[in-house]
C-alpha atoms as one frame of an Amber mdcrd trajectory, in Angstrom:
protein
  -0.130   0.036   0.072   1.526   3.419  -0.823   0.644   6.744  -0.422   1.417
   9.596  -2.884   4.668  11.643  -2.832   4.796  11.236   0.686   1.386  12.746
   1.396  -0.746  12.032   4.512  -3.489  10.623   2.467  -3.877   7.368   0.592
  -3.454   7.349  -2.937  -6.671   7.349  -4.513  -5.834   4.645  -7.287  -4.512
   2.487  -4.374  -8.147   2.882  -2.703  -9.504   1.953  -5.619  -7.469  -0.821
  -6.341  -8.396  -2.312  -2.799 -11.881  -1.481  -3.405 -12.255  -4.081  -6.470
 -10.685  -6.742  -4.092 -13.347  -5.957  -1.502 -15.954  -7.972  -2.879 -19.287
  -7.205  -0.632 -17.367  -4.084   1.062 -18.458  -1.047  -0.695 -15.638   0.913
  -2.317 -16.783   4.216   0.112 -15.947   1.965   2.903 -12.535   1.304   1.911
 -11.828   5.038   1.206 -13.151   6.336   4.168 -11.394   3.893   6.400  -8.202
   5.085   4.613  -8.773   8.445   4.363 -10.359   9.495   7.723  -6.733   8.957
   8.907  -3.901  11.565   8.587  -1.132   9.261   8.558  -2.346   5.979   6.609
   1.079   4.607   6.385   1.701   4.791   9.850  -1.390   3.143  10.720  -0.062
   0.266   8.324   3.124   0.078  10.379   1.437   0.078  13.623  -0.948  -3.057
  12.479   1.792  -4.636  10.545   2.307  -7.453  13.591  -1.164  -8.308  13.082
  -1.963  -7.326   9.794  -2.909 -10.874   8.155  -4.891 -12.040  11.225  -8.477
 -12.756  10.939  -9.161 -12.077  14.725  -6.466 -10.073  16.249  -6.082  -9.210
  19.893  -6.827  -5.784  21.116  -4.849  -4.364  23.770  -4.557  -1.061  25.446
  -2.503   0.385  28.389   0.822   1.968  28.731   4.340   1.018  27.421   7.494
   2.108  29.227  11.324   2.110  28.165  13.456   1.303  31.124  16.978   1.486
  31.108  18.264  -2.138  32.309  21.142  -0.818  34.343  19.765   1.933  36.202
  15.846   0.995  36.168  15.328   4.608  35.032  12.176   5.176  32.534  13.272
   6.593  29.750  10.077   7.150  28.008   6.621   6.233  28.186   3.635   6.058
  26.022   0.001   5.524  26.130  -1.949   3.350  23.839  -4.303   6.476  23.457
  -1.639   8.152  21.536  -1.447   5.477  19.000  -3.352   4.724  15.978  -7.039
   3.448  16.840  -6.199   4.038  20.626  -4.933   0.358  20.418  -2.212  -2.105
  19.967  -2.993  -5.156  17.645  -1.485  -8.286  18.182  -2.091 -11.688  16.273
  -4.237 -14.182  17.475  -1.416 -16.890  17.007  -4.392 -19.419  16.738  -2.317
 -22.578  14.627  -5.641 -23.851  12.948  -5.863 -22.729   9.536  -9.919 -23.082
   9.562  -9.654 -20.526  12.415  -7.069 -17.874  11.021  -5.060 -18.740   7.781
  -2.707 -16.074   8.661  -1.500 -17.483  11.929  -1.680 -20.816  10.507   0.572
 -20.098   8.255   3.156 -18.686  10.526   2.718 -21.794  12.653   3.237 -24.105
  10.046   6.757 -22.410   8.960   7.662 -22.442  12.332   7.047 -26.246  12.639
   8.719 -26.791   9.202  11.815 -25.042  10.420  11.738 -26.978  13.867  11.509
 -30.196  11.443  13.877 -29.638   9.094  16.824 -28.722  11.757  16.237 -31.875
  13.486  16.813 -33.655  10.291  19.630 -31.727   8.698  20.932 -29.280  11.367
  20.982 -25.530  12.555  19.419 -23.702  15.001  21.482 -25.098  17.837  21.452
 -28.508  16.269  24.413 -30.027  15.018  24.706 -30.574  11.299  26.038 -33.987
  11.895  22.478 -35.343  12.682  21.909 -35.486   8.945  23.922 -38.547   8.800
  21.953 -40.249  11.719  19.371 -43.225  10.889  16.202 -41.671  10.670  12.522
 -43.069  10.095   9.133 -41.727   9.177   6.557 -43.446  11.122   2.922 -43.614
  11.001   0.849 -45.486  13.252  -3.207 -45.632  13.179  -6.471 -46.482  15.374
  -7.428 -50.051  15.363 -10.804 -50.753  13.574 -13.957 -49.563  15.277 -16.339
 -50.908  12.830 -16.038 -51.214   8.966 -16.347 -47.802   7.234 -16.344 -46.460
   3.498 -12.847 -45.877   2.255 -10.972 -44.459  -0.880  -8.477 -46.998  -2.222
  -6.460 -47.436  -4.895  -4.161 -49.551  -7.002  -0.445 -49.018  -7.364  -1.358
 -46.853 -10.365  -3.459 -44.550  -8.649  -6.664 -46.067 -10.228  -9.679 -46.252
  -7.872 -10.632 -49.579  -6.161 -14.301 -50.873  -4.940 -14.549 -49.504  -1.056
 -15.471 -52.806   0.461 -15.936 -55.891  -2.285 -17.127 -59.151  -0.848 -17.905
 -62.294  -2.450 -20.665 -63.077   0.060 -23.969 -60.735   0.836 -24.006 -60.889
   4.313 -25.313 -58.186   6.679 -25.142 -56.738  10.130 -27.821 -57.374  12.899
 -29.491 -54.152  11.929 -29.702 -55.187   7.979 -26.846 -53.364   6.632 -24.509
 -55.120   4.212 -20.912 -55.496   4.444 -20.145 -54.941   1.187 -19.802 -51.853
  -0.722 -18.809 -51.818  -4.272 -18.390 -48.138  -5.308 -15.047 -46.492  -6.070
 -15.274 -43.430  -3.811 -13.243 -40.380  -4.657 -10.816 -38.782  -1.881 -13.255
 -36.035  -1.502 -16.465 -38.099  -1.369 -18.469 -37.083   1.944 -19.150 -40.679
   2.658 -15.360 -41.642   3.136 -14.851 -42.453   6.639 -18.550 -43.019   7.326
 -19.484 -46.170   8.935 -21.342 -48.883   6.921 -23.808 -49.194  10.125 -24.206
 -46.597  12.445 -25.764 -48.856  15.410 -22.589 -51.003  14.866 -20.129 -48.849
  14.920 -18.035 -48.523  18.833 -18.363 -44.790  19.143 -17.338 -44.955  23.179
 -14.358 -46.997  22.444 -13.219 -44.523  19.852 -13.608 -41.734  22.102 -11.619
 -43.359  24.995  -9.145 -44.236  22.265  -8.608 -40.656  21.295  -8.195 -39.681
  24.764  -5.456 -42.127  25.691  -3.683 -41.980  22.540  -0.977 -39.510  24.453
  -0.400 -42.219  27.009  -0.033 -45.104  24.432   2.874 -43.233  22.543   4.504
 -42.895  25.745   4.753 -46.377  26.509   5.394 -47.162  22.972   8.499 -44.880
  23.225   9.217 -46.322  26.578   9.401 -49.981  24.673  11.394 -48.575  21.940
  13.989 -47.109  24.142  13.863 -50.589  25.988  14.464 -52.591  22.790  17.339
 -49.785  21.922  19.427 -51.675  24.864  20.026 -54.597  22.589  21.823 -52.210
  20.218  23.694 -50.574  22.706  24.951 -54.060  23.895  25.907 -54.845  20.355
  27.761 -51.657  19.580  29.251 -50.554  23.262  27.495 -47.115  22.568  25.130
 -45.382  24.274  21.983 -44.336  22.177  18.680 -42.656  22.354  15.590 -41.787
  20.247  14.820 -38.068  19.784  11.469 -37.452  17.587   8.959 -35.050  16.914
   5.200 -36.140  15.955   1.871 -34.538  14.704  -1.301 -35.704  15.381  -3.853
 -36.189  12.472  -7.803 -36.842  12.278  -9.041 -39.334   9.873 -11.967 -39.287
   8.181 -13.733 -41.466  10.491 -12.584 -39.061  13.396 -10.016 -41.265  14.803
  -6.592 -39.818  15.599  -3.178 -41.279  14.138   0.039 -40.113  14.607   2.730
 -39.177  12.210   6.365 -39.185  13.759   9.994 -38.608  12.918  12.476 -40.774
  14.796  15.815 -40.139  14.682  18.742 -42.170  16.304  21.243 -40.360  18.254
  24.387 -41.084  20.289  24.748 -39.778  23.916  27.767 -39.316  26.017  27.613
 -41.764  29.075  28.685 -38.631  31.262  25.399 -37.530  32.791  26.780 -33.929
  33.024  27.034 -34.194  28.929  24.179 -36.206  28.316  22.370 -33.220  26.665
  24.952 -33.386  23.807  23.945 -34.639  20.291  26.453 -37.202  18.955  26.640
 -39.670  16.161  25.893 -43.125  16.485  28.006 -45.883  15.524  28.403 -46.017
  11.493  27.029 -49.609  11.611  23.377 -49.076  12.304  21.018 -48.699   9.615
  17.660 -47.391   9.132  16.340 -50.474   8.449  17.122 -51.423  11.943  15.939
 -48.769  13.399  12.573 -49.500  11.578  12.414 -52.846  12.889  12.773 -51.494
  16.367   9.861 -49.379  15.950   7.639 -51.934  14.585   8.236 -53.946  17.516
   7.547 -51.233  19.823   4.081 -50.541  18.057   3.360 -54.076  18.116   3.853
 -55.232  21.370   2.548 -51.995  23.515  -1.114 -52.044  24.568  -2.781 -51.467
  27.832  -6.152 -51.147  29.746  -8.149 -48.071  30.649  -9.156 -47.249  34.173
 -12.546 -48.481  35.331 -15.678 -46.370  34.107 -18.852 -46.536  35.263 -20.227
 -47.663  31.838 -17.454 -50.388  31.286 -16.063 -51.582  34.618 -13.204 -53.820
  33.223 -11.863 -50.898  30.919 -11.253 -50.528  27.346  -8.090 -51.932  25.530
  -5.994 -49.882  24.070  -3.856 -50.617  21.196  -2.262 -49.406  17.674  -4.084
 -50.722  14.611  -2.633 -53.028  12.174  -1.393 -50.362   9.742   2.043 -49.481
  10.905   4.351 -47.826   8.436   8.192 -46.932   9.246   9.662 -45.383   6.270
  13.558 -44.444   6.143  14.300 -40.747   5.231  16.902 -39.733   3.011  18.619
 -36.322   2.269  16.822 -34.526  -0.369  20.061 -34.238  -2.131  20.536 -37.982
  -2.660  19.288 -39.636  -5.893  17.817 -42.625  -4.638  14.954 -44.711  -6.603
  13.768 -46.591  -3.482  10.092 -46.121  -3.364  10.143 -47.059   0.637  12.334
 -43.694   1.197  11.102 -40.258   1.671  13.213 -36.968   1.363  13.793 -34.567
   4.394  12.083 -31.798   2.630   9.046 -33.849   1.881   8.460 -35.346   5.365
   9.246 -31.595   6.800   6.401 -30.337   4.926   4.019 -33.209   5.512   4.477
 -32.842   9.291   4.157 -28.866   8.933   0.818 -29.013   6.972  -0.980 -31.188
   9.490   0.235 -29.534  12.489  -2.300 -26.724  10.999  -5.418 -29.140  10.789
  -8.000 -30.394  13.648 -11.177 -31.880  13.288 -12.241 -30.477  10.273 -10.973
 -33.392   8.247 -13.780 -35.478  10.161 -16.588 -33.264   9.366 -16.684 -31.192
  12.455 -15.235 -27.530  13.584 -13.981 -27.900  16.921 -15.873 -25.319  19.057
 -15.884 -25.519  22.683 -19.461 -27.414  24.004 -21.463 -26.047  26.800 -24.397
 -27.705  28.331 -26.629 -25.376  26.563 -24.923 -26.024  23.193 -24.040 -29.760
  23.194 -27.395 -30.767  21.792 -27.048 -28.890  18.602 -23.750 -31.084  18.145
 -25.241 -34.502  19.067 -27.481 -35.314  16.249 -27.674 -39.264  16.519 -28.400
 -39.505  12.579 -24.610 -38.566  11.894 -21.339 -40.132  12.796 -19.739 -37.127
  14.106 -22.948 -36.305  16.218 -22.683 -39.712  17.818 -18.840 -39.364  18.594
 -19.510 -35.993  20.328 -22.402 -37.730  21.950 -20.211 -40.585  23.566 -17.331
 -37.897  24.742 -20.332 -36.020  26.294 -21.760 -39.028  28.278 -18.769 -40.930
  29.031 -17.354 -37.542  30.647 -20.071 -36.787  32.905 -19.494 -37.533  36.526
 -21.701 -39.882  38.277 -22.970 -39.653  41.579 -20.232 -41.251  44.445 -17.199
 -40.416  42.275 -14.331 -37.991  43.750 -14.249 -34.982  41.775 -10.477 -34.681
  41.540 -10.160 -38.105  40.264 -12.541 -37.902  38.191 -11.553 -34.622  36.144
  -7.963 -35.613  35.638  -9.272 -38.765  34.099 -12.680 -39.388  32.442 -13.589
 -35.825  33.327 -11.191 -34.962  30.189 -13.822 -36.651  27.740 -16.225 -33.791
  28.630 -13.589 -31.227  28.268 -12.451 -32.344  25.062 -15.970 -33.339  23.404
 -15.409 -30.576  20.646 -12.147 -32.493  19.909 -13.792 -35.845  19.510 -11.821
 -36.834  22.843  -8.181 -36.210  21.969  -6.862 -34.099  24.536  -3.365 -33.586
  23.494  -1.266 -31.135  21.361  -1.204 -31.841  17.737   2.785 -31.180  17.866
   5.164 -32.563  20.154   8.877 -33.306  20.200  11.285 -35.081  22.644  13.814
 -32.780  24.575  17.059 -33.145  22.234  15.064 -33.212  18.960  15.961 -29.803
  17.862  15.002 -26.343  18.799  11.650 -25.056  20.359   8.941 -23.044  18.922
   9.359 -20.944  21.740  12.839 -20.013  20.436  11.536 -19.580  16.909   9.189
 -16.926  17.976  11.495 -15.074  20.139  14.252 -14.814  17.439  11.341 -13.614
  14.865  10.474 -11.004  17.811  14.117  -9.731  17.767  14.679  -9.489  14.057
  11.607  -7.406  14.020  12.633  -5.274  16.816  16.254  -4.880  15.288  14.774
  -3.807  12.046  12.304  -1.418  13.519  14.903   0.192  15.723  18.362   0.328
  13.430  21.478   0.326  15.488  23.297   3.253  16.426  26.102   4.779  13.711
  29.536   3.892  14.343  30.390   7.519  15.797  27.184   7.290  18.158  28.456
   4.274  19.394  32.197   5.510  19.968  30.498   8.445  22.012  28.317   5.807
  23.933  31.352   3.841  24.461  31.486   2.464  28.098  28.040   3.593  28.935
  25.108   0.599  29.336  22.599   1.926  26.760  20.726  -1.094  26.841  16.896
  -0.513  27.345  14.194  -2.737  27.915  10.249  -2.745  27.169   7.696  -3.300
  30.033   4.041  -3.130  28.772   1.194  -2.634  31.200  -1.587  -3.717  28.897
  -4.889  -5.111  29.357  -7.373  -6.864  26.834  -9.592  -4.176  25.014 -11.287
  -6.718  22.600 -11.056  -9.282  19.439 -11.259  -8.215  15.878 -10.709  -5.241
  13.450 -12.981  -2.079  14.042 -14.527  -2.553  10.869 -14.663  -4.847   7.598
 -12.675  -2.269   5.667 -10.087  -1.858   8.340  -9.470  -5.696   8.223  -9.282
  -5.539   4.278  -6.944  -2.998   4.168  -4.478  -4.886   6.834  -5.078  -8.005
   5.194  -4.317  -6.759   1.766  -1.219  -5.418   2.431  -0.097  -8.286   4.660
  -0.917 -10.385   1.565   1.161  -8.079  -0.593   4.199  -8.147   1.572   3.785
 -11.786   1.767   3.730 -12.167  -2.145   6.981  -9.955  -2.425   8.920 -12.202
   0.241   7.744 -15.078  -1.804   8.952 -13.566  -5.104  12.253 -12.499  -3.206
  12.812 -16.161  -2.122  12.060 -17.539  -5.721  14.418 -15.158  -7.042  17.178
 -16.442  -4.598  16.443 -19.749  -5.297  16.373 -19.475  -8.759  19.848 -17.711
  -8.992  21.658 -20.051  -6.647  20.819 -23.013  -8.888
């Protein structure tokens, strides 16, 4: 967005161009939104931190700059003196269905986190690029037959559930389906018979998938001790994983598991060392497959099921070696580092929308709008809500930390974990990446002093910290026109950065 020749008013041509992008927003609203400000360019700079956000957080209060050495306040500014009298900050929601802009930032950060653990960088040694690494996919067991999108090796569609006999369930629904469903067919993931499908078991499985993964990694570490005896070296498994909802509403996990060496000295155990050269990716894949197969447990007692539910992985277990993108190998069983990082980052921004439900917090007065027993998703939410209700006689504290979570997370179909997690030694953290971004923005917003000024201030500690006394003032932009102006400016900035990256890539190539 530009202002003409440094003028305080917005360029009318730019305003008209924005009005064409507005769709239902009248052009007059855009022109008025831009023209009512004496310094439109200053307003754009002010809202830049949240320019692309769909639901920015509005804050008001006072911002102080304090000299770190003496604690003296060097300046203070109230938000009333700023454009709109507020500070805008991005909502930070990771779900693309809620805020595409913030989700894209989260996706990019996740991509950098995953890539650093594959090839090094951001505090991770570059030697990890040579470590054995496996991309592991584990799924939920079957809770009843569902419609599926199936293809052969050439990508041609296959019948959904072909059967030689014409058998039916006790409710009169046939077990066969000869249709060739497309990937976007709304029937994919829907049970053949709603009454036969075990919705309570699936809700309980989603609730306990995090515990099942924890026990699986314990079993994998236990199996790793055999390799340690053979090689005489200390080893450990580092991983990052994302959770994905299947069309049927069950969670499955994609994990990137890397084999590292470690120092036997406890004081140096934080170092990431290279494992012995004799260990291959296939050995790590076999080790993980064994851990997945042997791990299972039974849940605690529940009033509806005193003996608990069995929790175990499904039959579909796919450990695939990961190779560097630079290598030219034709092994179809291997995937590249770039592909797996992009894959994990993409699914880190998704939630229950793939199962046909937009995750919205449920309350006793709203839950009945989502528990339609004629739909698969409605029965899942109803199962979570019913199983999570505390019966009379149960201790409130014990219930809230166990089965009560089903009630709180009914909007997530029982899944109460985080969609993206990592082990401590895998790579950097999202917090570190966000702090690095804030530092970069601060340094570029406040350029370093010139050389002569540095000499004049030599010996004097001029470090200042910013202390904010802010409170919540609302959510969202003031008007639709403001949102369009800010989001369009952010989109143009992203397009410029994308063009610059493509130019750098083509030049380097």
